[in-house]
C-alpha positions in Angstrom: 72.9 183.7 74.4 71.9 185.3 77.7 71.2 183.3 81.1 69.9 184.9 84.2 69.5 183.9 87.7 71.5 180.9 87.7 72.7 179.5 90.9 76.8 179.7 91.1 79.6 179.5 93.6 82.9 181.2 92.5 85.9 179.0 92.7 88.6 181.4 91.7 89.2 185.1 90.7 92.3 186.9 89.1 92.8 190.5 87.7 92.5 191.0 84.1 93.4 194.5 82.9 93.7 197.4 85.5 89.5 197.0 86.3 88.6 193.9 85.5 88.6 190.4 86.9 88.5 186.9 85.6 86.0 184.2 87.2 86.3 180.7 87.4 82.8 179.8 88.4 80.7 176.8 89.1 77.2 176.8 87.5 74.9 174.4 89.5 73.0 174.0 85.8 75.7 174.6 83.6 79.0 173.4 85.1 82.4 174.9 85.3 82.5 178.2 83.2 85.0 181.4 83.2 83.5 184.7 82.9 84.7 188.2 82.7 83.7 190.5 85.2 84.2 194.3 83.4 85.0 196.9 86.3 84.8 194.1 89.0 88.1 195.7 90.4 86.8 199.6 90.4 86.7 201.1 93.8 82.8 201.8 93.1 82.1 198.7 91.1 78.7 197.2 92.1 79.7 194.0 92.6 83.1 194.6 94.4 81.9 193.0 97.5 79.9 190.3 95.9 82.4 188.3 93.7 83.8 185.8 96.6 84.8 182.5 96.9 82.2 180.3 99.1 79.1 182.5 98.7 76.2 181.3 97.0 75.1 183.7 94.4 72.6 184.1 91.3 74.3 185.4 88.2 73.6 186.6 85.2 75.9 186.3 81.9 75.9 186.2 78.4 78.2 184.0 76.1 79.5 183.7 72.5 82.6 181.6 72.8 84.3 180.0 75.6 84.8 183.3 77.8 81.2 184.4 78.9 80.7 188.3 80.3 79.3 188.4 83.9 76.0 191.0 83.8 75.2 190.8 87.2 75.6 188.8 90.6 73.9 188.9 93.8 74.4 187.3 96.9 71.6 184.3 97.5 71.8 183.7 101.5 74.8 185.2 102.9 77.2 183.1 105.2 80.3 183.5 107.1 83.8 183.5 105.3 85.6 180.2 106.3 88.6 180.4 108.8 91.7 178.5 109.4 91.2 174.8 108.4 87.7 175.1 107.2 89.1 177.6 104.6 92.1 175.2 103.7 89.3 172.5 103.3 87.3 175.0 101.2 90.2 175.7 99.1 91.0 172.4 98.4 87.7 171.5 97.1 87.9 174.5 94.6 91.1 173.0 93.4 89.6 169.8 92.8 86.7 170.9 90.9 88.8 173.2 88.8 91.4 170.3 87.7 89.0 167.2 87.3 86.1 168.8 85.9 85.4 169.9 82.2 84.0 173.1 81.2 80.6 173.3 80.2 79.5 169.8 81.9 76.8 170.2 84.2 76.9 168.6 87.6 74.1 169.5 89.5 74.5 166.8 92.0 78.1 167.3 92.8 77.2 171.2 92.9 74.8 170.4 95.6 77.2 168.4 97.9 79.6 171.1 97.5 77.3 173.7 98.3 76.0 171.6 101.6 79.7 170.7 102.1 81.2 174.3 102.2 77.8 175.2 104.4 78.9 172.3 107.0 82.3 173.6 107.1 81.6 177.0 107.9 78.8 176.6 110.3 79.1 173.3 112.1 81.5 171.4 114.3 81.3 168.4 111.9 84.6 166.5 111.4 86.4 168.0 108.6 88.1 164.8 107.7 84.9 163.0 107.2 83.2 165.8 105.1 86.1 166.0 102.8 86.5 161.7 102.2 82.6 162.0 101.5 83.1 165.1 99.0 86.2 163.3 97.4 84.2 160.0 97.2 81.2 161.6 95.6 83.2 163.9 93.1 85.3 160.5 91.9 81.5 159.1 91.2 80.7 162.6 89.1 83.6 161.9 87.2 83.2 158.7 86.3 85.4 156.8 88.7 83.3 155.4 91.6 84.7 153.8 94.1 84.1 150.4 94.9 83.2 149.6 98.2 81.1 146.7 98.8 82.9 143.6 97.0 86.2 142.3 95.6 86.5 142.9 92.0 88.2 139.9 91.3 86.3 137.4 93.0 82.6 139.0 93.3 82.6 138.3 97.3 81.0 140.9 99.4 83.9 142.6 101.4 85.0 141.2 104.7 85.4 143.9 107.3 88.2 141.5 109.3 90.0 141.2 105.7 92.7 143.6 104.4 92.3 144.2 100.6 94.6 146.1 98.3 92.5 148.6 96.0 93.6 149.0 92.4 92.9 152.3 90.6 90.1 152.2 88.3 89.5 148.8 89.3 88.6 148.0 92.8 89.5 146.1 95.8 91.1 142.7 95.8 92.4 140.1 98.3 95.1 138.7 96.1 97.0 141.1 94.2 100.5 142.6 94.6 101.1 146.1 95.4 101.6 148.6 92.8 102.1 152.6 92.3 98.4 153.0 91.9 97.3 150.5 94.6 96.6 151.2 98.0 96.4 149.1 101.2 93.0 149.1 102.7 90.9 147.6 105.5 87.3 146.1 104.9 86.2 148.1 107.4 87.6 151.2 105.9 85.7 150.5 102.3 82.5 149.9 104.6 82.7 152.6 106.6 83.5 155.1 103.5 80.7 153.4 101.8 78.3 154.1 104.4 80.1 157.5 104.9 80.6 157.6 108.7 84.5 157.4 109.1 85.2 157.8 113.0 87.8 155.5 113.8 91.4 157.0 113.5 92.6 154.3 111.5 90.1 154.1 109.5 90.2 157.8 108.7 94.0 157.8 108.0 93.0 155.1 105.2 90.4 156.4 103.5 92.5 159.8 103.2 95.3 157.6 101.9 92.6 155.8 99.5 90.8 158.8 98.4 93.8 161.1 97.6 95.9 158.5 96.1 92.9 157.6 93.7 92.3 161.5 92.8 96.1 161.7 92.1 95.7 159.2 89.5 93.2 161.1 87.7 95.1 164.1 88.0 98.2 162.5 86.4 101.4 164.7 86.8 99.3 167.5 88.2 99.8 168.7 91.4 97.5 170.1 94.3 98.9 173.5 95.5 96.1 173.4 98.6 97.1 169.9 99.7 100.8 170.9 100.2 99.7 173.8 102.2 97.6 171.7 104.3 100.2 169.1 104.7 103.0 172.1 105.9 100.3 173.5 108.2 99.6 170.1 109.7 103.1 169.6 109.9 104.1 172.8 111.4 101.1 172.2 114.0 102.9 169.0 115.1 106.1 170.5 115.6 104.8 173.3 117.3 102.8 171.1 119.7 106.2 168.5 120.1 108.0 171.9 120.8 105.6 173.0 123.5 105.6 169.4 124.8 109.8 169.4 124.9 109.7 172.9 126.8 107.5 171.4 129.4 109.9 168.5 130.2 112.6 171.3 130.5 110.8 173.1 132.8 109.9 170.2 135.0 113.6 168.9 135.2 114.8 172.2 136.1 112.2 172.8 138.7 113.2 168.8 140.2 
């Protein structure tokens, strides 16, 4: 079967033989696919500069089994490649899709959200943490584990922003439950902020990050996210460099006094 001019974005590429590439592709109306691009690594290959992550593409391919053959790909609306923290955030989203979505399972709504989030990370000054939390929330919803953010799952009462809750994976928030490995302490204010997709206060940001990532890890099981470790290492390095710079400034003041 052949498919023509389908909206898609590349999640990951790796060499295959001396001249070809294996592509993990997220196709809007077909889901996550693996395609073989024959000869794509050759110096004069027509698609050599096209097959890059984070670029919206229109692709055509043929398929007979689990591995399709890419026939053509063209850029659909060029945009600058992400850099710095935005690049790490985009790779993080790609890894989530690769590890949480089954192949051949269409998720057009999630694709549109992914496309829009990459666009915002690349071209706007929007809060990256807020963008990632919203994407994580919508991803969990798409795979059937949507967050309960508006009521206590035990009592059915509406979330009170002034109260503290324990969020249990695959169940929801409740007031009167003990902590466990799959639970997260979170305030009603954070739950409401995440529901409204307006995650501004620093405490809310920290709690929302811990909540969504704990729930994602619960779905991943023993799988570990490489990009998350890289992001944490980079954040630790940046904080260490900031502390070191502050210490140097303090030593200079002491020496000058």
